[in-house]
N, C-alpha and C positions, 0 to 999 in steps of 0.2 A: 336641258329639260330632263333627260333620263336620269342623270345623277341626282337632281333635286327630287325627282319622283321616288327614287329608291331610298333617299335620305328621309323623305316624308313618311314612307312606309315603315321605316325603322323607328322613327319617332312615334308613329301611330301605335306600334307595339308597346312602346314605353308608356304612352298615355293610358293604354288598356291594362297595364300591369297591375298586380295587386300590392305592389310595394310603393308606399307613398313617396319615398325618396326618388325612385325611378320615375314615378309620375311627374313629380315636381321638375326634375331635370329635363324630362321630355317636353314639358310645357314651356320651360324657359327657352330651350333650343328652338321650339316651334315658333315662339315669339320672335327670336332673332332671325329665323329663316323668313318669316312673313314680313317683318318690318323692312327687310332689305330686298324683298322680292317684288315681282310684277307679273303680268300675264305671260310675258315671254320666258322669264327665268323659272317660273313655276308651272310650266306646261305639264299636264299630267298629274297635277296635285290632287290627291284623293279627297276632295271636299266632302263627298257624301259619307265617307267613313270617319273623317277627322272631326266634323262638326258634332255628331252625337257623342263622341268620346270626350270632347271639350265640355259639352253641356253636362255630362255626368260629373266631371271634375268641378264644374261651376257650382254644383249642388253640395260639395263637400264642406259643410258648415264647420267641421272640426279643424280645417286646415286653411287659414287665410291666404297663405302663400300660393297654394295650389289654386284656390278660387281666383285670386288676383291675376295670376299668369294665364289661367284658362280664359278669363274675361278679356285680358289684353290680346291674347292670340285671336279671339273671335273678332275683336275690333280691327286688328291689323289685317286680318283676312278680308274683311269688307273693303278696306282701303286698297290692298294689293290685288285682290281678285273680285271686282265688282259683281261678276256672274255668280259669286257664292251667296249673294243676298237671298236668293230663293230658298236656300237650305238653312242659312243662319237665322232666317225668320222664325224657325222652330224654337229658337232660344228666347223669343220675346217674353213668354210668361216667367221664365227664370230671371231675366234681366229686371223685369218689373218687381219681382219678389225682393230683389236686392235693394231696390229703392225704398221699399216700404219697411223693411226690417234692417235699419242701418246699423249693422254690427261692425262693418268694415267700410269706412268712408271711401277708401281707394277702389274697392269693388263696386260700390254704388256709383261713383263718378265715372269709372270705366264703362259701366253698364249704360250710363247716359250717353257716352260717346258712341257706343255701338248703336243704341236706339236712334240717335240723331241721324246716323248714316242710313239706317233701315227705314226711317220715316219718310225719306225722299221717294221711296218706291213702294213701301209696304205700310203706308199710313193706316190703312183700314185694319190690318192685323193688330196694330198697336192700339188703335181706337177701341176695337171690339174686345180687347183684353183689359179694358178699363185703364188704358195707358195714360189718359189725360190726368185723372185724379192721382194716379200713382206718381207721375212726374211732378205734380204740384204739392203733394202732401208734405214733403220735407224740404221744400225749396229754400227756406231760410238757412238751413244747415250747410248748403252747398257753396263752393267757391263761385265767384262771379262767372267764370267760364262755364261751369256746370249749370248755373242758373240760365245762362244763355242757351245752352243745349236743351234744357228742359222746356223752355218757352218756344224754341224753334220746333221741337217735336210737337208741342201743343198746337202751334200754328199749322203744321203739316197735317195734323189729325183733323183740323177743322175744314179741310178742303173737300168740296163736293159732298157735303153731308146730306143724307136722306132723312126724311121725317122720323123714321123708326130708329135712327141713330142719335137723335137729338139728346136723349137721356144720358148718353155717355159724356156729354160736356155740360149739361144743365147745372149740376150742382157746383161746378167750378167757376161759373160765370161771375159771382160776386167777387171772388178772389182775383180773377183776371181784370175786372173793372178797377179794383184797388191798385193793381200792379201798373196801371197807366200812369200813376204818379211816382213810379220808381225813378231813381236817378240815372241808371244805366241806359244809354240810348239804344243799344242793341236789344236789350230786354223789352223796352217800350215798343220798338219797331215790330218785334215778334208778336206782342200782344195786340198791336194795331192790325197786323196781318190776320191774326186769329179772328178778331171781330169783323174785319172786312169780309173774310171768307164765310163766316156765319151769316152775315147779312145777305151776301150773294146767294147762299144756299137757300135761305128762307125769305127771299124778297117778296114772294107771293103768299106768305103765310102770316097775316097780321097778328095772330095769337102768339106765335113764337117770336116774332119781331118785338112784341111787347115785353116778352120775357128777357130777350137779349138786351133791350134798351132800358136798363135800370136807371134810376136817377143818378146813381154814382157813375155809371158809364158816361152819361151825357155831360155831367158836371166835369168829370176828369178830361173828357175830350175837349170841352170848351177851354179848360185850363191849359191844355197842350197847345191849342191854337193861339191863346194869348201869349204863352211863353215863346212860341215860335216867332 
């Protein structure tokens, strides 16, 4: 624990350096440390200092390698140190930016991985940052695994919605209804979960139920039942 804590402090200085080659090296080593680590081996890891440093590197549009490794480090941190999610959630707006301006597919797909883990506990933070439309905007450009992540995030964002939050998903409903006719079963399952959660949230609100139940949704649901 002590040795990993002092190593993390050393890498933190590298992340905060003004030399891009040092920043990159520190980000790569931070990835290696986190991907091999867990709560026991990373006891004393300085989450609250490392996360802001990685978010700063994630914004370095001029250096894809640094952005990519910073993004990977944040995703690995969520896996290795689940308690870090309360701090990593601050990166949500930057992760979502990476999905909307896809200059580097690796960074965008890594952002989806991190968002998918965050959405299990911090779905409201993603929802309220317009995360649903950001995840679905460039869906067709992503690999099938990333499409699954994007739709899993969407389903998690639809959990326990309040009336004042409905507008965050309303414009994505026609696209989600069309996605019910997708070929990938995991994607379809997430879309079904999203609609189930929406219907549960608004079961006593006829007006919103009407909006959710577009003709395309009902037609595609019926088609799914026939196929099954």
